[in-house]
Backbone as JSON, one array per atom type, in Angstrom:
{
  "sequence": "MAKNLQIALGVVILLLAVYMLNQNSQKQYTATETAALDIDLNKIFSFTISDPTNSITISRIDTTWEIVDNDTLNIKQQSIDTFLEKVLSVKKGTLISKNKEKWGIYSVHDTNATHISIFDKENNSINKFYIGQSKSNYANNYIRTENDDNVYLTSENISYYLRPVATYWGEKPPQLAPMDSTVTE",
  "N": [[77.31, 68.99, 30.92], [79.28, 70.67, 30.02], [78.57, 72.98, 31.19], [78.97, 72.48, 33.89], [81.84, 72.3, 33.86], [82.49, 74.9, 33.2], [81.57, 76.32, 35.48], [83.28, 75.08, 37.52], [85.79, 76.01, 36.46], [85.49, 78.56, 36.78], [85.3, 78.93, 39.5], [87.85, 78.12, 40.35], [89.39, 80.0, 39.01], [88.38, 82.16, 40.45], [89.19, 81.46, 43.24], [92.07, 81.52, 42.8], [92.38, 84.23, 42.34], [91.58, 85.28, 44.84], [93.63, 84.1, 46.34], [95.91, 85.44, 45.28], [95.44, 88.12, 45.81], [95.34, 87.92, 48.63], [98.18, 87.07, 49.3], [99.39, 89.4, 48.3], [98.49, 91.34, 50.09], [99.6, 90.41, 52.32], [102.23, 91.07, 52.38], [102.96, 93.35, 53.5], [103.19, 92.8, 56.14], [105.51, 91.49, 56.45], [108.61, 91.26, 57.97], [111.28, 93.18, 57.3], [114.67, 93.06, 57.17], [117.43, 95.32, 57.51], [120.64, 96.74, 57.44], [121.66, 98.0, 60.51], [123.54, 99.84, 61.22], [125.55, 102.09, 59.35], [128.57, 101.87, 58.82], [131.91, 102.33, 57.97], [134.27, 100.01, 58.41], [137.07, 100.46, 58.22], [137.52, 102.99, 59.01], [137.16, 103.26, 61.62], [138.79, 104.06, 64.62], [138.49, 104.21, 67.36], [136.28, 103.33, 70.02], [133.73, 103.73, 72.31], [132.16, 102.25, 75.02], [129.46, 102.38, 77.12], [127.44, 101.96, 80.13], [124.99, 102.66, 82.46], [126.53, 102.27, 84.76], [129.17, 101.74, 84.27], [132.18, 102.34, 82.03], [134.15, 101.96, 79.01], [136.99, 102.57, 76.95], [138.15, 101.7, 73.77], [140.98, 101.72, 71.76], [142.6, 102.21, 68.59], [145.86, 101.95, 67.36], [147.53, 102.16, 64.58], [147.6, 98.9, 63.58], [147.05, 97.77, 65.94], [145.01, 97.14, 68.81], [144.03, 98.7, 71.84], [143.24, 99.03, 75.36], [142.09, 102.02, 76.6], [143.75, 103.96, 79.13], [144.58, 101.74, 80.55], [147.16, 99.73, 81.29], [147.85, 97.19, 82.16], [146.53, 95.2, 80.95], [146.42, 93.05, 78.06], [144.91, 93.35, 74.92], [142.08, 91.44, 74.01], [142.01, 89.73, 71.11], [139.85, 88.34, 70.02], [137.63, 89.49, 71.09], [137.54, 91.99, 70.04], [137.35, 91.36, 67.27], [134.77, 89.99, 67.26], [133.22, 92.24, 68.11], [133.55, 93.93, 65.77], [132.49, 92.19, 63.8], [130.06, 91.2, 64.58], [128.46, 93.01, 66.05], [128.71, 95.52, 64.96], [127.52, 94.71, 62.41], [124.99, 94.29, 62.84], [121.56, 93.75, 62.13], [118.55, 95.67, 61.68], [115.22, 95.16, 62.38], [111.95, 94.74, 62.9], [110.05, 97.74, 63.19], [109.67, 99.04, 66.27], [108.92, 101.36, 67.84], [107.84, 104.79, 67.27], [107.91, 106.83, 68.9], [109.32, 109.04, 70.99], [109.02, 109.37, 73.56], [108.64, 106.83, 74.51], [111.18, 105.65, 74.84], [112.34, 105.0, 77.32], [110.93, 102.77, 78.11], [111.9, 100.75, 76.32], [114.44, 100.69, 76.88], [116.45, 102.36, 75.66], [116.91, 104.81, 76.21], [118.86, 107.85, 77.13], [119.6, 107.56, 79.73], [119.33, 104.94, 80.46], [120.28, 102.98, 78.62], [122.7, 100.99, 76.97], [125.33, 102.63, 75.76], [127.01, 103.17, 72.56], [129.86, 104.65, 71.23], [131.43, 105.64, 68.33], [134.4, 106.51, 66.8], [136.6, 108.27, 64.59], [139.96, 108.59, 63.1], [140.7, 111.26, 63.74], [139.3, 111.57, 66.03], [136.66, 112.23, 65.68], [132.99, 111.91, 65.83], [131.67, 109.17, 64.41], [129.52, 107.53, 64.62], [126.81, 107.04, 66.86], [125.11, 104.95, 68.97], [122.48, 103.38, 70.75], [121.65, 100.63, 72.81], [119.25, 98.56, 73.95], [117.74, 96.13, 76.24], [115.36, 93.66, 75.96], [112.87, 92.79, 78.19], [111.35, 90.53, 78.0], [112.11, 89.24, 75.61], [114.73, 87.52, 74.83], [116.42, 86.97, 72.68], [116.79, 89.01, 71.09], [117.58, 92.57, 70.79], [116.76, 96.1, 71.5], [117.21, 98.79, 69.34], [118.6, 102.03, 68.78], [119.57, 104.72, 66.9], [121.75, 107.67, 67.09], [120.68, 110.01, 65.72], [118.06, 109.44, 65.11], [114.72, 108.91, 66.06], [113.39, 106.67, 66.04], [112.79, 103.2, 67.29], [114.08, 100.1, 66.92], [113.78, 96.53, 66.48], [116.64, 94.34, 66.93], [118.33, 91.99, 64.89], [119.51, 89.93, 66.07], [120.75, 89.06, 69.47], [122.97, 91.29, 70.81], [124.03, 92.37, 73.11], [125.62, 91.0, 74.86], [128.15, 91.24, 73.7], [128.85, 93.76, 74.34], [130.17, 94.59, 76.72], [131.12, 97.04, 79.16], [133.59, 96.32, 80.58], [136.8, 95.91, 81.74], [138.05, 93.36, 81.87], [136.75, 91.8, 80.1], [137.51, 92.73, 77.53], [140.26, 92.51, 77.76], [143.2, 90.71, 78.74], [145.4, 89.44, 81.34], [148.96, 89.78, 80.62], [150.88, 86.91, 79.47], [152.99, 85.35, 81.92], [156.35, 85.68, 82.2], [158.78, 83.36, 82.25], [160.83, 82.88, 85.16], [164.13, 83.97, 85.6], [166.9, 81.83, 85.56], [168.68, 81.5, 88.45], [170.86, 80.17, 89.31], [174.14, 79.65, 89.98], [177.09, 78.81, 88.12], [179.99, 77.11, 88.52]],
  "CA": [[78.68, 68.95, 31.29], [80.14, 71.95, 29.67], [78.15, 74.1, 32.17], [79.81, 72.07, 35.06], [83.12, 72.48, 33.67], [82.63, 76.34, 33.15], [81.5, 76.65, 36.92], [84.57, 74.55, 38.1], [86.93, 76.71, 36.05], [85.19, 79.89, 37.25], [85.66, 78.83, 41.01], [89.29, 77.92, 40.45], [89.96, 81.39, 38.9], [88.17, 83.0, 41.74], [90.13, 81.11, 44.29], [93.41, 82.11, 42.42], [92.27, 85.64, 42.51], [91.57, 85.68, 46.2], [94.94, 83.79, 46.78], [96.86, 86.47, 44.87], [95.23, 89.28, 46.67], [95.77, 87.68, 50.11], [99.41, 87.16, 49.3], [99.79, 90.71, 48.03], [98.23, 92.19, 51.24], [100.48, 89.98, 53.43], [103.55, 91.54, 52.24], [103.09, 94.52, 54.4], [103.48, 92.24, 57.48], [106.7, 90.69, 56.4], [109.54, 92.19, 58.5], [112.44, 93.38, 56.38], [115.89, 93.51, 57.91], [118.53, 96.12, 56.92], [121.74, 97.16, 58.32], [121.18, 98.9, 61.53], [124.59, 100.93, 61.07], [126.31, 102.18, 58.1], [129.94, 102.28, 59.24], [133.2, 101.76, 57.22], [135.17, 99.46, 59.52], [138.42, 100.85, 58.16], [137.63, 104.3, 59.45], [137.03, 103.25, 63.04], [139.96, 104.2, 65.36], [138.17, 103.92, 68.8], [135.07, 103.19, 70.39], [133.55, 103.78, 73.84], [131.04, 101.45, 75.45], [129.16, 102.72, 78.49], [126.12, 101.61, 80.55], [124.74, 103.43, 83.62], [127.5, 102.24, 85.96], [130.6, 101.48, 83.66], [132.4, 102.77, 80.76], [135.49, 101.62, 78.64], [137.24, 103.04, 75.54], [139.09, 100.84, 73.1], [141.57, 102.58, 70.73], [143.42, 101.55, 67.59], [147.02, 102.58, 66.9], [147.89, 101.29, 63.38], [146.73, 97.75, 63.64], [146.98, 97.19, 67.4], [143.96, 97.8, 69.64], [144.33, 98.72, 73.34], [142.17, 99.58, 76.31], [142.58, 103.25, 76.95], [143.85, 104.07, 80.49], [144.92, 100.5, 81.23], [148.41, 99.29, 80.85], [148.19, 95.9, 82.61], [145.95, 94.05, 80.22], [146.53, 93.0, 76.6], [143.64, 93.16, 74.26], [141.66, 89.99, 73.55], [141.55, 90.05, 69.67], [138.5, 87.8, 69.74], [136.52, 90.48, 71.49], [137.52, 93.08, 68.91], [136.73, 90.69, 66.1], [133.4, 89.91, 67.48], [132.58, 93.57, 68.08], [133.46, 94.46, 64.5], [131.85, 91.37, 62.81], [128.67, 90.95, 64.97], [127.66, 94.24, 66.65], [128.64, 96.53, 63.7], [126.81, 94.28, 61.19], [123.66, 93.8, 63.21], [120.39, 94.23, 61.28], [117.4, 96.16, 62.34], [114.05, 94.52, 61.74], [110.62, 95.31, 63.1], [110.02, 98.94, 63.93], [108.92, 98.96, 67.56], [108.22, 102.53, 68.24], [108.32, 106.07, 66.61], [107.66, 107.73, 69.95], [110.5, 109.45, 71.76], [108.59, 109.21, 74.98], [108.68, 105.36, 74.9], [112.55, 105.1, 74.89], [112.71, 104.36, 78.56], [110.39, 101.37, 78.14], [112.73, 99.93, 75.45], [115.88, 100.83, 77.49], [117.28, 103.16, 74.68], [117.21, 106.31, 76.68], [120.29, 108.24, 77.56], [119.82, 107.17, 81.23], [119.26, 103.43, 80.84], [120.71, 102.27, 77.58], [124.2, 100.8, 76.81], [125.76, 103.64, 74.65], [128.16, 102.84, 71.89], [130.09, 105.85, 70.41], [132.43, 105.18, 67.45], [135.24, 107.75, 66.4], [137.47, 108.17, 63.47], [141.37, 108.87, 63.33], [140.72, 112.53, 64.3], [138.36, 111.72, 67.15], [135.33, 112.83, 65.25], [132.15, 110.92, 65.94], [131.26, 108.4, 63.15], [128.14, 107.08, 64.86], [126.57, 106.74, 68.25], [123.8, 104.15, 68.98], [121.91, 102.89, 72.06], [121.16, 99.28, 72.84], [118.31, 98.14, 75.08], [117.59, 94.73, 76.43], [113.92, 93.31, 76.15], [112.61, 91.99, 79.35], [110.57, 89.25, 77.57], [112.7, 88.69, 74.4], [116.23, 87.61, 75.03], [117.06, 86.63, 71.49], [117.21, 90.27, 70.29], [117.83, 93.88, 71.44], [116.28, 97.26, 70.92], [118.38, 99.63, 68.84], [118.3, 103.36, 68.25], [120.79, 105.54, 66.61], [121.65, 108.88, 67.79], [119.82, 111.02, 65.05], [116.75, 108.77, 64.72], [113.76, 108.69, 67.13], [112.69, 105.24, 65.87], [113.32, 102.15, 67.9], [113.98, 98.86, 66.05], [114.38, 95.1, 67.08], [117.67, 93.85, 66.23], [118.15, 90.59, 64.24], [119.97, 88.99, 67.22], [121.21, 89.73, 70.84], [124.31, 91.77, 70.72], [124.35, 92.93, 74.37], [126.76, 90.23, 75.48], [129.36, 91.64, 73.17], [129.0, 95.15, 74.62], [130.22, 94.75, 78.21], [132.26, 97.98, 79.43], [134.44, 95.89, 81.71], [138.21, 95.64, 81.17], [138.38, 91.93, 81.7], [136.02, 91.21, 78.93], [138.28, 93.18, 76.45], [141.71, 92.43, 77.92], [143.66, 89.68, 79.67], [146.74, 89.66, 81.8], [149.93, 89.1, 79.64], [151.48, 85.69, 79.98], [154.05, 85.6, 82.86], [157.65, 85.31, 81.68], [159.59, 82.41, 83.08], [161.8, 83.51, 85.88], [165.42, 83.78, 85.11], [167.61, 80.71, 86.51], [169.56, 82.13, 89.19], [171.96, 79.19, 89.79], [175.53, 80.04, 89.76], [177.85, 77.61, 87.72], [181.38, 77.44, 88.73]],
  "C": [[79.58, 70.11, 31.19], [79.85, 73.0, 30.81], [78.93, 73.75, 33.48], [81.25, 72.56, 35.08], [83.4, 74.11, 33.8], [82.53, 76.84, 34.6], [82.66, 76.22, 37.54], [85.73, 75.53, 37.77], [86.69, 78.19, 36.62], [85.54, 79.89, 38.74], [87.05, 78.68, 41.16], [89.86, 79.4, 40.06], [89.58, 82.29, 39.94], [89.04, 82.8, 42.87], [91.51, 81.6, 44.08], [93.51, 83.48, 42.77], [92.39, 86.04, 44.04], [92.86, 85.2, 46.84], [96.04, 84.95, 46.54], [96.61, 87.77, 45.65], [95.54, 89.15, 48.09], [97.37, 87.73, 50.27], [99.98, 88.66, 49.09], [99.59, 91.46, 49.41], [99.06, 91.61, 52.51], [101.87, 90.5, 53.51], [103.83, 92.65, 53.19], [103.54, 94.07, 55.89], [104.75, 91.49, 57.56], [107.74, 91.73, 57.01], [110.72, 92.06, 57.64], [113.67, 93.7, 57.33], [116.98, 94.24, 56.96], [119.48, 96.5, 57.75], [121.38, 98.25, 59.15], [122.35, 100.21, 61.39], [125.19, 100.9, 59.78], [127.72, 102.88, 58.46], [130.97, 101.54, 58.38], [134.19, 101.31, 58.28], [136.58, 99.99, 59.51], [138.63, 102.34, 58.69], [137.46, 104.33, 61.04], [138.51, 103.14, 63.72], [139.71, 104.05, 66.84], [136.7, 103.95, 68.91], [134.88, 103.3, 71.94], [132.23, 102.97, 74.02], [130.62, 101.93, 76.88], [127.71, 102.3, 78.79], [126.02, 102.48, 81.73], [125.69, 103.3, 84.74], [128.98, 102.11, 85.48], [130.88, 102.06, 82.45], [133.81, 102.26, 80.45], [135.66, 102.17, 77.25], [138.27, 102.21, 74.97], [139.58, 101.75, 71.86], [142.49, 101.82, 69.82], [144.57, 102.48, 67.28], [147.67, 101.68, 65.82], [146.94, 100.13, 63.24], [146.49, 97.17, 64.93], [145.94, 97.95, 68.04], [144.54, 97.74, 71.03], [143.25, 99.3, 74.05], [142.89, 100.87, 76.77], [142.71, 103.41, 78.57], [144.12, 102.73, 81.24], [146.09, 99.91, 80.63], [148.74, 98.0, 81.4], [147.42, 94.9, 81.79], [146.19, 94.17, 78.65], [145.11, 92.84, 75.99], [143.22, 91.7, 73.85], [141.3, 90.32, 72.18], [140.22, 89.41, 69.27], [137.49, 88.67, 70.03], [136.44, 91.57, 70.49], [136.91, 92.44, 67.78], [135.29, 90.44, 66.19], [132.65, 91.22, 67.47], [132.48, 93.98, 66.55], [132.57, 93.53, 63.62], [130.24, 91.24, 63.34], [127.84, 92.15, 65.32], [127.62, 95.17, 65.49], [127.9, 96.15, 62.49], [125.46, 93.89, 61.53], [122.57, 94.4, 62.34], [119.36, 94.7, 62.12], [116.2, 95.59, 61.52], [112.86, 95.33, 62.03], [110.78, 96.65, 63.72], [109.1, 98.93, 65.04], [108.24, 100.27, 67.95], [108.91, 103.81, 67.46], [108.45, 107.26, 67.57], [108.79, 107.91, 70.95], [110.29, 109.14, 73.17], [108.62, 107.75, 75.54], [110.1, 104.87, 74.99], [112.85, 104.59, 76.2], [112.0, 103.03, 78.65], [111.23, 100.37, 77.36], [114.15, 100.01, 75.81], [116.77, 101.37, 76.45], [117.39, 104.6, 75.0], [118.5, 106.65, 77.14], [120.56, 107.71, 78.93], [119.96, 105.72, 81.48], [119.74, 102.57, 79.75], [122.35, 101.83, 77.69], [124.42, 101.61, 75.43], [127.02, 102.94, 73.9], [128.49, 104.09, 71.01], [131.3, 105.44, 69.57], [133.17, 106.44, 66.82], [136.3, 107.31, 65.41], [138.96, 108.61, 64.07], [141.46, 110.29, 64.1], [139.75, 112.7, 65.44], [137.06, 112.36, 66.92], [134.34, 111.77, 65.3], [131.69, 110.46, 64.56], [129.73, 108.16, 63.49], [128.02, 106.79, 66.35], [125.13, 105.97, 68.24], [123.56, 103.63, 70.44], [121.24, 101.51, 71.89], [120.31, 99.01, 74.14], [118.08, 96.81, 75.16], [116.03, 94.51, 76.57], [113.93, 92.42, 77.55], [111.82, 90.57, 79.04], [111.24, 88.37, 76.35], [114.12, 88.65, 74.48], [116.86, 87.32, 73.86], [117.28, 87.81, 70.67], [117.16, 91.47, 71.3], [116.85, 94.96, 70.75], [117.48, 98.07, 70.48], [117.8, 101.06, 68.42], [119.56, 104.02, 67.91], [120.54, 107.0, 67.01], [120.77, 110.0, 66.98], [118.49, 110.43, 64.51], [115.85, 108.46, 65.95], [113.31, 107.22, 67.22], [113.6, 104.24, 66.69], [113.01, 100.84, 67.28], [114.35, 97.56, 67.02], [115.47, 94.71, 66.27], [117.57, 92.29, 65.75], [118.7, 89.43, 65.22], [120.56, 89.83, 68.57], [122.69, 89.92, 70.67], [124.88, 92.29, 72.12], [125.53, 92.12, 74.84], [128.08, 90.64, 75.02], [129.64, 93.13, 73.55], [129.2, 95.33, 76.16], [131.41, 95.83, 78.35], [133.03, 97.57, 80.61], [135.76, 95.34, 80.99], [138.51, 94.22, 80.93], [137.74, 91.18, 80.58], [136.82, 91.49, 77.67], [139.75, 92.85, 76.57], [141.92, 91.31, 78.79], [144.95, 90.07, 80.19], [147.71, 88.92, 80.73], [150.45, 87.9, 80.26], [152.72, 86.03, 80.98], [155.34, 85.15, 82.13], [158.21, 84.39, 82.7], [160.64, 83.17, 83.86], [163.18, 83.06, 85.49], [165.93, 82.64, 86.11], [168.79, 81.48, 87.22], [170.73, 81.24, 89.88], [173.12, 79.59, 89.18], [176.21, 78.68, 89.4], [179.23, 78.07, 88.01], [182.23, 76.7, 87.78]]
}
């Protein structure tokens, strides 16, 4: 009986050892998400979003945001808030490619990406990054920063918040009620 107990105990210890080794080796396949961009939101005074066909620049004066070269639309604060909260805090996960020659495949090349350039108060570049849309995965984007050849998968799809179209960022101001022109005697 003691010999059967020793064999059973040995098998349990062996199985535990195999389990621990397996868990340890699986850690290399776990995707870790880190901040894709390291930007102090208080230093942002303007940003430009452009794709192959359109471009828009949004600028901040004190606490008020405005669309540059557009005096007919008021800024939609929700669009600004979403940009600051979702886009600039997006996480990068899985490394997709280290090969600069594959940028075109992932739509993060200068010619086919959505470019986002962020500037400080003196109009110095804080950061520039490129967003590409996957043709098979609509829940995420590809991201590449200006000084990094690596392409990563983002934690969520942010391309919807990066439209370089004035009507996404602004809206017509509410019409004022016309003055009553009746004459009283």
